[in-house]
PDBQT receptor file of N, H, CA, C and O in Angstrom, charges set to zero:
ATOM      1  N   MET A   1      -3.370 -17.511  37.439  1.00  0.00    +0.000 N 
ATOM      2  CA  MET A   1      -2.604 -17.615  38.663  1.00  0.00    +0.000 C 
ATOM      3  C   MET A   1      -3.406 -16.935  39.783  1.00  0.00    +0.000 C 
ATOM      4  O   MET A   1      -3.865 -15.801  39.640  1.00  0.00    +0.000 OA
ATOM      5  N   THR A   2      -3.557 -17.641  40.871  1.00  0.00    +0.000 N 
ATOM      6  H   THR A   2      -3.185 -18.562  40.987  1.00  0.00    +0.000 HD
ATOM      7  CA  THR A   2      -4.296 -17.075  41.991  1.00  0.00    +0.000 C 
ATOM      8  C   THR A   2      -3.446 -16.031  42.709  1.00  0.00    +0.000 C 
ATOM      9  O   THR A   2      -2.229 -15.957  42.539  1.00  0.00    +0.000 OA
ATOM     10  N   PHE A   3      -4.128 -15.234  43.510  1.00  0.00    +0.000 N 
ATOM     11  H   PHE A   3      -5.117 -15.294  43.649  1.00  0.00    +0.000 HD
ATOM     12  CA  PHE A   3      -3.412 -14.195  44.254  1.00  0.00    +0.000 C 
ATOM     13  C   PHE A   3      -2.398 -14.806  45.210  1.00  0.00    +0.000 C 
ATOM     14  O   PHE A   3      -1.306 -14.266  45.392  1.00  0.00    +0.000 OA
ATOM     15  N   LYS A   4      -2.756 -15.933  45.823  1.00  0.00    +0.000 N 
ATOM     16  H   LYS A   4      -3.642 -16.372  45.676  1.00  0.00    +0.000 HD
ATOM     17  CA  LYS A   4      -1.847 -16.571  46.780  1.00  0.00    +0.000 C 
ATOM     18  C   LYS A   4      -0.551 -16.998  46.090  1.00  0.00    +0.000 C 
ATOM     19  O   LYS A   4       0.536 -16.771  46.622  1.00  0.00    +0.000 OA
ATOM     20  N   ARG A   5      -0.655 -17.603  44.931  1.00  0.00    +0.000 N 
ATOM     21  H   ARG A   5      -1.538 -17.788  44.499  1.00  0.00    +0.000 HD
ATOM     22  CA  ARG A   5       0.544 -18.030  44.195  1.00  0.00    +0.000 C 
ATOM     23  C   ARG A   5       1.366 -16.827  43.752  1.00  0.00    +0.000 C 
ATOM     24  O   ARG A   5       2.596 -16.841  43.810  1.00  0.00    +0.000 OA
ATOM     25  N   PHE A   6       0.670 -15.790  43.311  1.00  0.00    +0.000 N 
ATOM     26  H   PHE A   6      -0.329 -15.778  43.264  1.00  0.00    +0.000 HD
ATOM     27  CA  PHE A   6       1.361 -14.572  42.899  1.00  0.00    +0.000 C 
ATOM     28  C   PHE A   6       2.112 -13.964  44.083  1.00  0.00    +0.000 C 
ATOM     29  O   PHE A   6       3.257 -13.535  43.939  1.00  0.00    +0.000 OA
ATOM     30  N   PHE A   7       1.473 -13.926  45.246  1.00  0.00    +0.000 N 
ATOM     31  H   PHE A   7       0.543 -14.275  45.363  1.00  0.00    +0.000 HD
ATOM     32  CA  PHE A   7       2.088 -13.379  46.451  1.00  0.00    +0.000 C 
ATOM     33  C   PHE A   7       3.311 -14.196  46.857  1.00  0.00    +0.000 C 
ATOM     34  O   PHE A   7       4.339 -13.633  47.233  1.00  0.00    +0.000 OA
ATOM     35  N   VAL A   8       3.202 -15.517  46.783  1.00  0.00    +0.000 N 
ATOM     36  H   VAL A   8       2.367 -15.974  46.478  1.00  0.00    +0.000 HD
ATOM     37  CA  VAL A   8       4.337 -16.389  47.105  1.00  0.00    +0.000 C 
ATOM     38  C   VAL A   8       5.493 -16.124  46.138  1.00  0.00    +0.000 C 
ATOM     39  O   VAL A   8       6.648 -16.052  46.557  1.00  0.00    +0.000 OA
ATOM     40  N   LEU A   9       5.192 -15.981  44.870  1.00  0.00    +0.000 N 
ATOM     41  H   LEU A   9       4.254 -16.039  44.529  1.00  0.00    +0.000 HD
ATOM     42  CA  LEU A   9       6.234 -15.701  43.878  1.00  0.00    +0.000 C 
ATOM     43  C   LEU A   9       6.931 -14.375  44.170  1.00  0.00    +0.000 C 
ATOM     44  O   LEU A   9       8.154 -14.275  44.068  1.00  0.00    +0.000 OA
ATOM     45  N   ILE A  10       6.156 -13.367  44.530  1.00  0.00    +0.000 N 
ATOM     46  H   ILE A  10       5.163 -13.448  44.612  1.00  0.00    +0.000 HD
ATOM     47  CA  ILE A  10       6.739 -12.065  44.862  1.00  0.00    +0.000 C 
ATOM     48  C   ILE A  10       7.648 -12.183  46.087  1.00  0.00    +0.000 C 
ATOM     49  O   ILE A  10       8.757 -11.649  46.090  1.00  0.00    +0.000 OA
ATOM     50  N   LEU A  11       7.183 -12.883  47.130  1.00  0.00    +0.000 N 
ATOM     51  H   LEU A  11       6.282 -13.317  47.128  1.00  0.00    +0.000 HD
ATOM     52  CA  LEU A  11       7.997 -13.047  48.334  1.00  0.00    +0.000 C 
ATOM     53  C   LEU A  11       9.285 -13.811  48.044  1.00  0.00    +0.000 C 
ATOM     54  O   LEU A  11      10.348 -13.452  48.550  1.00  0.00    +0.000 OA
ATOM     55  N   LEU A  12       9.195 -14.857  47.237  1.00  0.00    +0.000 N 
ATOM     56  H   LEU A  12       8.331 -15.149  46.826  1.00  0.00    +0.000 HD
ATOM     57  CA  LEU A  12      10.384 -15.631  46.905  1.00  0.00    +0.000 C 
ATOM     58  C   LEU A  12      11.363 -14.809  46.071  1.00  0.00    +0.000 C 
ATOM     59  O   LEU A  12      12.577 -14.905  46.253  1.00  0.00    +0.000 OA
ATOM     60  N   THR A  13      10.834 -14.008  45.165  1.00  0.00    +0.000 N 
ATOM     61  H   THR A  13       9.848 -13.930  45.016  1.00  0.00    +0.000 HD
ATOM     62  CA  THR A  13      11.690 -13.150  44.350  1.00  0.00    +0.000 C 
ATOM     63  C   THR A  13      12.437 -12.147  45.224  1.00  0.00    +0.000 C 
ATOM     64  O   THR A  13      13.644 -11.957  45.074  1.00  0.00    +0.000 OA
ATOM     65  N   VAL A  14      11.715 -11.517  46.127  1.00  0.00    +0.000 N 
ATOM     66  H   VAL A  14      10.734 -11.671  46.249  1.00  0.00    +0.000 HD
ATOM     67  CA  VAL A  14      12.345 -10.551  47.032  1.00  0.00    +0.000 C 
ATOM     68  C   VAL A  14      13.397 -11.248  47.894  1.00  0.00    +0.000 C 
ATOM     69  O   VAL A  14      14.468 -10.692  48.139  1.00  0.00    +0.000 OA
ATOM     70  N   GLY A  15      13.096 -12.458  48.351  1.00  0.00    +0.000 N 
ATOM     71  H   GLY A  15      12.227 -12.909  48.152  1.00  0.00    +0.000 HD
ATOM     72  CA  GLY A  15      14.052 -13.211  49.165  1.00  0.00    +0.000 C 
ATOM     73  C   GLY A  15      15.320 -13.542  48.407  1.00  0.00    +0.000 C 
ATOM     74  O   GLY A  15      16.424 -13.369  48.925  1.00  0.00    +0.000 OA
ATOM     75  N   VAL A  16      15.166 -14.018  47.179  1.00  0.00    +0.000 N 
ATOM     76  H   VAL A  16      14.270 -14.159  46.759  1.00  0.00    +0.000 HD
ATOM     77  CA  VAL A  16      16.336 -14.362  46.358  1.00  0.00    +0.000 C 
ATOM     78  C   VAL A  16      17.178 -13.115  46.091  1.00  0.00    +0.000 C 
ATOM     79  O   VAL A  16      18.405 -13.163  46.181  1.00  0.00    +0.000 OA
ATOM     80  N   LEU A  17      16.529 -12.009  45.766  1.00  0.00    +0.000 N 
ATOM     81  H   LEU A  17      15.532 -11.970  45.693  1.00  0.00    +0.000 HD
ATOM     82  CA  LEU A  17      17.273 -10.777  45.501  1.00  0.00    +0.000 C 
ATOM     83  C   LEU A  17      17.968 -10.255  46.755  1.00  0.00    +0.000 C 
ATOM     84  O   LEU A  17      19.079  -9.731  46.678  1.00  0.00    +0.000 OA
ATOM     85  N   ALA A  18      17.322 -10.394  47.900  1.00  0.00    +0.000 N 
ATOM     86  H   ALA A  18      16.420 -10.820  47.963  1.00  0.00    +0.000 HD
ATOM     87  CA  ALA A  18      17.936  -9.931  49.153  1.00  0.00    +0.000 C 
ATOM     88  C   ALA A  18      19.180 -10.746  49.483  1.00  0.00    +0.000 C 
ATOM     89  O   ALA A  18      20.204 -10.191  49.883  1.00  0.00    +0.000 OA
ATOM     90  N   VAL A  19      19.092 -12.057  49.315  1.00  0.00    +0.000 N 
ATOM     91  H   VAL A  19      18.260 -12.507  48.989  1.00  0.00    +0.000 HD
ATOM     92  CA  VAL A  19      20.250 -12.915  49.587  1.00  0.00    +0.000 C 
ATOM     93  C   VAL A  19      21.387 -12.572  48.632  1.00  0.00    +0.000 C 
ATOM     94  O   VAL A  19      22.543 -12.498  49.050  1.00  0.00    +0.000 OA
ATOM     95  N   TRP A  20      21.074 -12.362  47.357  1.00  0.00    +0.000 N 
ATOM     96  H   TRP A  20      20.135 -12.422  47.018  1.00  0.00    +0.000 HD
ATOM     97  CA  TRP A  20      22.122 -12.019  46.404  1.00  0.00    +0.000 C 
ATOM     98  C   TRP A  20      22.741 -10.665  46.733  1.00  0.00    +0.000 C 
ATOM     99  O   TRP A  20      23.954 -10.491  46.609  1.00  0.00    +0.000 OA
ATOM    100  N   GLN A  21      21.924  -9.711  47.150  1.00  0.00    +0.000 N 
ATOM    101  H   GLN A  21      20.939  -9.852  47.251  1.00  0.00    +0.000 HD
ATOM    102  CA  GLN A  21      22.460  -8.389  47.477  1.00  0.00    +0.000 C 
ATOM    103  C   GLN A  21      23.429  -8.466  48.651  1.00  0.00    +0.000 C 
ATOM    104  O   GLN A  21      24.468  -7.806  48.641  1.00  0.00    +0.000 OA
ATOM    105  N   ILE A  22      23.100  -9.260  49.653  1.00  0.00    +0.000 N 
ATOM    106  H   ILE A  22      22.256  -9.796  49.661  1.00  0.00    +0.000 HD
ATOM    107  CA  ILE A  22      24.005  -9.439  50.793  1.00  0.00    +0.000 C 
ATOM    108  C   ILE A  22      25.302 -10.100  50.332  1.00  0.00    +0.000 C 
ATOM    109  O   ILE A  22      26.393  -9.663  50.698  1.00  0.00    +0.000 OA
ATOM    110  N   LEU A  23      25.176 -11.159  49.522  1.00  0.00    +0.000 N 
ATOM    111  H   LEU A  23      24.290 -11.514  49.225  1.00  0.00    +0.000 HD
ATOM    112  CA  LEU A  23      26.360 -11.849  49.006  1.00  0.00    +0.000 C 
ATOM    113  C   LEU A  23      27.228 -10.906  48.176  1.00  0.00    +0.000 C 
ATOM    114  O   LEU A  23      28.449 -10.883  48.329  1.00  0.00    +0.000 OA
ATOM    115  N   ALA A  24      26.598 -10.134  47.301  1.00  0.00    +0.000 N 
ATOM    116  H   ALA A  24      25.606 -10.153  47.177  1.00  0.00    +0.000 HD
ATOM    117  CA  ALA A  24      27.352  -9.210  46.454  1.00  0.00    +0.000 C 
ATOM    118  C   ALA A  24      28.062  -8.153  47.288  1.00  0.00    +0.000 C 
ATOM    119  O   ALA A  24      29.209  -7.806  47.005  1.00  0.00    +0.000 OA
ATOM    120  N   THR A  25      27.396  -7.643  48.305  1.00  0.00    +0.000 N 
ATOM    121  H   THR A  25      26.464  -7.924  48.535  1.00  0.00    +0.000 HD
ATOM    122  CA  THR A  25      28.011  -6.632  49.167  1.00  0.00    +0.000 C 
ATOM    123  C   THR A  25      29.234  -7.191  49.878  1.00  0.00    +0.000 C 
ATOM    124  O   THR A  25      30.271  -6.533  49.958  1.00  0.00    +0.000 OA
ATOM    125  N   VAL A  26      29.108  -8.402  50.390  1.00  0.00    +0.000 N 
ATOM    126  H   VAL A  26      28.266  -8.937  50.325  1.00  0.00    +0.000 HD
ATOM    127  CA  VAL A  26      30.236  -9.032  51.082  1.00  0.00    +0.000 C 
ATOM    128  C   VAL A  26      31.395  -9.266  50.116  1.00  0.00    +0.000 C 
ATOM    129  O   VAL A  26      32.543  -8.955  50.430  1.00  0.00    +0.000 OA
ATOM    130  N   LEU A  27      31.092  -9.813  48.946  1.00  0.00    +0.000 N 
ATOM    131  H   LEU A  27      30.159 -10.066  48.691  1.00  0.00    +0.000 HD
ATOM    132  CA  LEU A  27      32.154 -10.083  47.973  1.00  0.00    +0.000 C 
ATOM    133  C   LEU A  27      32.844  -8.800  47.520  1.00  0.00    +0.000 C 
ATOM    134  O   LEU A  27      34.070  -8.753  47.417  1.00  0.00    +0.000 OA
ATOM    135  N   LEU A  28      32.057  -7.762  47.251  1.00  0.00    +0.000 N 
ATOM    136  H   LEU A  28      31.061  -7.800  47.335  1.00  0.00    +0.000 HD
ATOM    137  CA  LEU A  28      32.654  -6.501  46.812  1.00  0.00    +0.000 C 
ATOM    138  C   LEU A  28      33.483  -5.856  47.917  1.00  0.00    +0.000 C 
ATOM    139  O   LEU A  28      34.481  -5.191  47.635  1.00  0.00    +0.000 OA
ATOM    140  N   SER A  29      33.082  -6.045  49.164  1.00  0.00    +0.000 N 
ATOM    141  H   SER A  29      32.272  -6.585  49.393  1.00  0.00    +0.000 HD
ATOM    142  CA  SER A  29      33.851  -5.456  50.263  1.00  0.00    +0.000 C 
ATOM    143  C   SER A  29      35.217  -6.117  50.413  1.00  0.00    +0.000 C 
ATOM    144  O   SER A  29      36.139  -5.518  50.966  1.00  0.00    +0.000 OA
ATOM    145  N   PHE A  30      35.351  -7.350  49.922  1.00  0.00    +0.000 N 
ATOM    146  H   PHE A  30      34.602  -7.837  49.473  1.00  0.00    +0.000 HD
ATOM    147  CA  PHE A  30      36.643  -8.031  49.965  1.00  0.00    +0.000 C 
ATOM    148  C   PHE A  30      37.467  -7.772  48.709  1.00  0.00    +0.000 C 
ATOM    149  O   PHE A  30      38.531  -8.365  48.531  1.00  0.00    +0.000 OA
ATOM    150  N   GLY A  31      36.983  -6.896  47.841  1.00  0.00    +0.000 N 
ATOM    151  H   GLY A  31      36.119  -6.414  47.986  1.00  0.00    +0.000 HD
ATOM    152  CA  GLY A  31      37.747  -6.516  46.661  1.00  0.00    +0.000 C 
ATOM    153  C   GLY A  31      37.558  -7.435  45.463  1.00  0.00    +0.000 C 
ATOM    154  O   GLY A  31      38.370  -7.423  44.538  1.00  0.00    +0.000 OA
ATOM    155  N   THR A  32      36.499  -8.225  45.471  1.00  0.00    +0.000 N 
ATOM    156  H   THR A  32      35.839  -8.235  46.222  1.00  0.00    +0.000 HD
ATOM    157  CA  THR A  32      36.218  -9.105  44.335  1.00  0.00    +0.000 C 
ATOM    158  C   THR A  32      35.818  -8.251  43.128  1.00  0.00    +0.000 C 
ATOM    159  O   THR A  32      35.039  -7.310  43.280  1.00  0.00    +0.000 OA
ATOM    160  N   PRO A  33      36.331  -8.558  41.941  1.00  0.00    +0.000 N 
ATOM    161  CA  PRO A  33      35.946  -7.784  40.752  1.00  0.00    +0.000 C 
ATOM    162  C   PRO A  33      34.438  -7.872  40.490  1.00  0.00    +0.000 C 
ATOM    163  O   PRO A  33      33.808  -8.901  40.733  1.00  0.00    +0.000 OA
ATOM    164  N   PHE A  34      33.881  -6.773  39.991  1.00  0.00    +0.000 N 
ATOM    165  H   PHE A  34      34.393  -5.937  39.793  1.00  0.00    +0.000 HD
ATOM    166  CA  PHE A  34      32.431  -6.727  39.785  1.00  0.00    +0.000 C 
ATOM    167  C   PHE A  34      31.954  -7.792  38.804  1.00  0.00    +0.000 C 
ATOM    168  O   PHE A  34      30.878  -8.360  38.992  1.00  0.00    +0.000 OA
ATOM    169  N   TRP A  35      32.738  -8.073  37.755  1.00  0.00    +0.000 N 
ATOM    170  H   TRP A  35      33.611  -7.611  37.603  1.00  0.00    +0.000 HD
ATOM    171  CA  TRP A  35      32.301  -9.067  36.769  1.00  0.00    +0.000 C 
ATOM    172  C   TRP A  35      32.148 -10.431  37.422  1.00  0.00    +0.000 C 
ATOM    173  O   TRP A  35      31.267 -11.202  37.042  1.00  0.00    +0.000 OA
ATOM    174  N   LEU A  36      32.998 -10.741  38.404  1.00  0.00    +0.000 N 
ATOM    175  H   LEU A  36      33.713 -10.115  38.713  1.00  0.00    +0.000 HD
ATOM    176  CA  LEU A  36      32.901 -12.019  39.098  1.00  0.00    +0.000 C 
ATOM    177  C   LEU A  36      31.678 -12.049  40.012  1.00  0.00    +0.000 C 
ATOM    178  O   LEU A  36      31.000 -13.070  40.127  1.00  0.00    +0.000 OA
ATOM    179  N   VAL A  37      31.410 -10.926  40.654  1.00  0.00    +0.000 N 
ATOM    180  H   VAL A  37      31.961 -10.097  40.560  1.00  0.00    +0.000 HD
ATOM    181  CA  VAL A  37      30.220 -10.836  41.503  1.00  0.00    +0.000 C 
ATOM    182  C   VAL A  37      28.958 -10.976  40.652  1.00  0.00    +0.000 C 
ATOM    183  O   VAL A  37      27.991 -11.609  41.075  1.00  0.00    +0.000 OA
ATOM    184  N   SER A  38      28.966 -10.390  39.460  1.00  0.00    +0.000 N 
ATOM    185  H   SER A  38      29.751  -9.875  39.116  1.00  0.00    +0.000 HD
ATOM    186  CA  SER A  38      27.777 -10.463  38.606  1.00  0.00    +0.000 C 
ATOM    187  C   SER A  38      27.492 -11.897  38.164  1.00  0.00    +0.000 C 
ATOM    188  O   SER A  38      26.337 -12.253  37.934  1.00  0.00    +0.000 OA
ATOM    189  N   ILE A  39      28.531 -12.722  38.044  1.00  0.00    +0.000 N 
ATOM    190  H   ILE A  39      29.469 -12.433  38.231  1.00  0.00    +0.000 HD
ATOM    191  CA  ILE A  39      28.323 -14.132  37.697  1.00  0.00    +0.000 C 
ATOM    192  C   ILE A  39      27.549 -14.848  38.805  1.00  0.00    +0.000 C 
ATOM    193  O   ILE A  39      26.792 -15.779  38.531  1.00  0.00    +0.000 OA
ATOM    194  N   THR A  40      27.735 -14.415  40.055  1.00  0.00    +0.000 N 
ATOM    195  H   THR A  40      28.350 -13.659  40.278  1.00  0.00    +0.000 HD
ATOM    196  CA  THR A  40      27.022 -15.063  41.161  1.00  0.00    +0.000 C 
ATOM    197  C   THR A  40      25.522 -14.823  41.081  1.00  0.00    +0.000 C 
ATOM    198  O   THR A  40      24.754 -15.498  41.767  1.00  0.00    +0.000 OA
ATOM    199  N   PHE A  41      25.088 -13.866  40.250  1.00  0.00    +0.000 N 
ATOM    200  H   PHE A  41      25.712 -13.318  39.693  1.00  0.00    +0.000 HD
ATOM    201  CA  PHE A  41      23.659 -13.605  40.116  1.00  0.00    +0.000 C 
ATOM    202  C   PHE A  41      22.968 -14.646  39.241  1.00  0.00    +0.000 C 
ATOM    203  O   PHE A  41      21.746 -14.788  39.304  1.00  0.00    +0.000 OA
ATOM    204  N   LEU A  42      23.729 -15.375  38.427  1.00  0.00    +0.000 N 
ATOM    205  H   LEU A  42      24.721 -15.259  38.376  1.00  0.00    +0.000 HD
ATOM    206  CA  LEU A  42      23.119 -16.379  37.548  1.00  0.00    +0.000 C 
ATOM    207  C   LEU A  42      22.362 -17.461  38.317  1.00  0.00    +0.000 C 
ATOM    208  O   LEU A  42      21.249 -17.802  37.917  1.00  0.00    +0.000 OA
ATOM    209  N   PRO A  43      22.914 -18.023  39.411  1.00  0.00    +0.000 N 
ATOM    210  CA  PRO A  43      22.118 -18.989  40.173  1.00  0.00    +0.000 C 
ATOM    211  C   PRO A  43      20.849 -18.375  40.757  1.00  0.00    +0.000 C 
ATOM    212  O   PRO A  43      19.836 -19.060  40.895  1.00  0.00    +0.000 OA
ATOM    213  N   ALA A  44      20.897 -17.092  41.100  1.00  0.00    +0.000 N 
ATOM    214  H   ALA A  44      21.721 -16.536  40.988  1.00  0.00    +0.000 HD
ATOM    215  CA  ALA A  44      19.696 -16.434  41.619  1.00  0.00    +0.000 C 
ATOM    216  C   ALA A  44      18.624 -16.351  40.541  1.00  0.00    +0.000 C 
ATOM    217  O   ALA A  44      17.444 -16.558  40.821  1.00  0.00    +0.000 OA
ATOM    218  N   ILE A  45      19.025 -16.052  39.319  1.00  0.00    +0.000 N 
ATOM    219  H   ILE A  45      19.984 -15.884  39.092  1.00  0.00    +0.000 HD
ATOM    220  CA  ILE A  45      18.070 -16.013  38.207  1.00  0.00    +0.000 C 
ATOM    221  C   ILE A  45      17.498 -17.401  37.964  1.00  0.00    +0.000 C 
ATOM    222  O   ILE A  45      16.295 -17.547  37.747  1.00  0.00    +0.000 OA
ATOM    223  N   THR A  46      18.340 -18.414  37.999  1.00  0.00    +0.000 N 
ATOM    224  H   THR A  46      19.317 -18.296  38.175  1.00  0.00    +0.000 HD
ATOM    225  CA  THR A  46      17.884 -19.794  37.811  1.00  0.00    +0.000 C 
ATOM    226  C   THR A  46      16.916 -20.197  38.913  1.00  0.00    +0.000 C 
ATOM    227  O   THR A  46      15.890 -20.822  38.644  1.00  0.00    +0.000 OA
ATOM    228  N   ALA A  47      17.236 -19.842  40.148  1.00  0.00    +0.000 N 
ATOM    229  H   ALA A  47      18.069 -19.333  40.367  1.00  0.00    +0.000 HD
ATOM    230  CA  ALA A  47      16.347 -20.174  41.266  1.00  0.00    +0.000 C 
ATOM    231  C   ALA A  47      14.999 -19.486  41.099  1.00  0.00    +0.000 C 
ATOM    232  O   ALA A  47      13.958 -20.096  41.342  1.00  0.00    +0.000 OA
ATOM    233  N   TRP A  48      15.009 -18.225  40.687  1.00  0.00    +0.000 N 
ATOM    234  H   TRP A  48      15.855 -17.730  40.490  1.00  0.00    +0.000 HD
ATOM    235  CA  TRP A  48      13.754 -17.509  40.482  1.00  0.00    +0.000 C 
ATOM    236  C   TRP A  48      12.939 -18.175  39.377  1.00  0.00    +0.000 C 
ATOM    237  O   TRP A  48      11.723 -18.320  39.506  1.00  0.00    +0.000 OA
ATOM    238  N   TRP A  49      13.590 -18.577  38.308  1.00  0.00    +0.000 N 
ATOM    239  H   TRP A  49      14.577 -18.460  38.203  1.00  0.00    +0.000 HD
ATOM    240  CA  TRP A  49      12.895 -19.223  37.197  1.00  0.00    +0.000 C 
ATOM    241  C   TRP A  49      12.259 -20.535  37.654  1.00  0.00    +0.000 C 
ATOM    242  O   TRP A  49      11.108 -20.822  37.324  1.00  0.00    +0.000 OA
ATOM    243  N   LEU A  50      13.018 -21.331  38.418  1.00  0.00    +0.000 N 
ATOM    244  H   LEU A  50      13.953 -21.098  38.686  1.00  0.00    +0.000 HD
ATOM    245  CA  LEU A  50      12.476 -22.597  38.917  1.00  0.00    +0.000 C 
ATOM    246  C   LEU A  50      11.319 -22.364  39.878  1.00  0.00    +0.000 C 
ATOM    247  O   LEU A  50      10.312 -23.069  39.821  1.00  0.00    +0.000 OA
ATOM    248  N   LEU A  51      11.453 -21.384  40.757  1.00  0.00    +0.000 N 
ATOM    249  H   LEU A  51      12.271 -20.811  40.804  1.00  0.00    +0.000 HD
ATOM    250  CA  LEU A  51      10.368 -21.071  41.681  1.00  0.00    +0.000 C 
ATOM    251  C   LEU A  51       9.124 -20.614  40.927  1.00  0.00    +0.000 C 
ATOM    252  O   LEU A  51       8.006 -20.982  41.285  1.00  0.00    +0.000 OA
ATOM    253  N   ALA A  52       9.320 -19.820  39.893  1.00  0.00    +0.000 N 
ATOM    254  H   ALA A  52      10.229 -19.521  39.602  1.00  0.00    +0.000 HD
ATOM    255  CA  ALA A  52       8.185 -19.360  39.093  1.00  0.00    +0.000 C 
ATOM    256  C   ALA A  52       7.481 -20.538  38.426  1.00  0.00    +0.000 C 
ATOM    257  O   ALA A  52       6.252 -20.563  38.354  1.00  0.00    +0.000 OA
ATOM    258  N   ARG A  53       8.238 -21.500  37.945  1.00  0.00    +0.000 N 
ATOM    259  H   ARG A  53       9.237 -21.479  38.004  1.00  0.00    +0.000 HD
ATOM    260  CA  ARG A  53       7.626 -22.681  37.324  1.00  0.00    +0.000 C 
ATOM    261  C   ARG A  53       6.832 -23.488  38.334  1.00  0.00    +0.000 C 
ATOM    262  O   ARG A  53       5.727 -23.948  38.044  1.00  0.00    +0.000 OA
ATOM    263  N   VAL A  54       7.407 -23.663  39.541  1.00  0.00    +0.000 N 
ATOM    264  H   VAL A  54       8.305 -23.290  39.776  1.00  0.00    +0.000 HD
ATOM    265  CA  VAL A  54       6.722 -24.435  40.580  1.00  0.00    +0.000 C 
ATOM    266  C   VAL A  54       5.427 -23.742  40.981  1.00  0.00    +0.000 C 
ATOM    267  O   VAL A  54       4.385 -24.385  41.107  1.00  0.00    +0.000 OA
ATOM    268  N   VAL A  55       5.496 -22.428  41.183  1.00  0.00    +0.000 N 
ATOM    269  H   VAL A  55       6.343 -21.905  41.081  1.00  0.00    +0.000 HD
ATOM    270  CA  VAL A  55       4.303 -21.685  41.586  1.00  0.00    +0.000 C 
ATOM    271  C   VAL A  55       3.258 -21.737  40.477  1.00  0.00    +0.000 C 
ATOM    272  O   VAL A  55       2.068 -21.883  40.756  1.00  0.00    +0.000 OA
ATOM    273  N   ARG A  56       3.686 -21.620  39.236  1.00  0.00    +0.000 N 
ATOM    274  H   ARG A  56       4.652 -21.501  39.010  1.00  0.00    +0.000 HD
ATOM    275  CA  ARG A  56       2.750 -21.630  38.116  1.00  0.00    +0.000 C 
ATOM    276  C   ARG A  56       2.053 -22.981  37.987  1.00  0.00    +0.000 C 
ATOM    277  O   ARG A  56       0.870 -23.039  37.652  1.00  0.00    +0.000 OA
ATOM    278  N   LYS A  57       2.778 -24.067  38.251  1.00  0.00    +0.000 N 
ATOM    279  H   LYS A  57       3.739 -24.020  38.523  1.00  0.00    +0.000 HD
ATOM    280  CA  LYS A  57       2.195 -25.402  38.126  1.00  0.00    +0.000 C 
ATOM    281  C   LYS A  57       1.380 -25.788  39.354  1.00  0.00    +0.000 C 
ATOM    282  O   LYS A  57       0.669 -26.793  39.339  1.00  0.00    +0.000 OA
ATOM    283  N   GLY A  58       1.478 -25.004  40.404  1.00  0.00    +0.000 N 
ATOM    284  H   GLY A  58       2.055 -24.188  40.416  1.00  0.00    +0.000 HD
ATOM    285  CA  GLY A  58       0.665 -25.268  41.581  1.00  0.00    +0.000 C 
ATOM    286  C   GLY A  58       1.266 -26.256  42.546  1.00  0.00    +0.000 C 
ATOM    287  O   GLY A  58       0.527 -26.926  43.268  1.00  0.00    +0.000 OA
ATOM    288  N   GLY A  59       2.560 -26.371  42.588  1.00  0.00    +0.000 N 
ATOM    289  H   GLY A  59       3.160 -25.827  42.002  1.00  0.00    +0.000 HD
ATOM    290  CA  GLY A  59       3.172 -27.243  43.586  1.00  0.00    +0.000 C 
ATOM    291  C   GLY A  59       4.136 -28.135  42.953  1.00  0.00    +0.000 C 
ATOM    292  O   GLY A  59       4.760 -28.950  43.632  1.00  0.00    +0.000 OA
TER     293      GLY A  59
């Protein structure tokens, strides 16, 4: 994996985690149970996995 692809993967990972953190904060502030908020992290994990595959394959 080239440095550029690795850097893109890191940026995308940070972006996905930042979006989830904002979503989780908003949901928790409205009194949503933590177990329900934790389920919202599954799409973030899936997105990260798909992004990692795309970066690894080179496009």
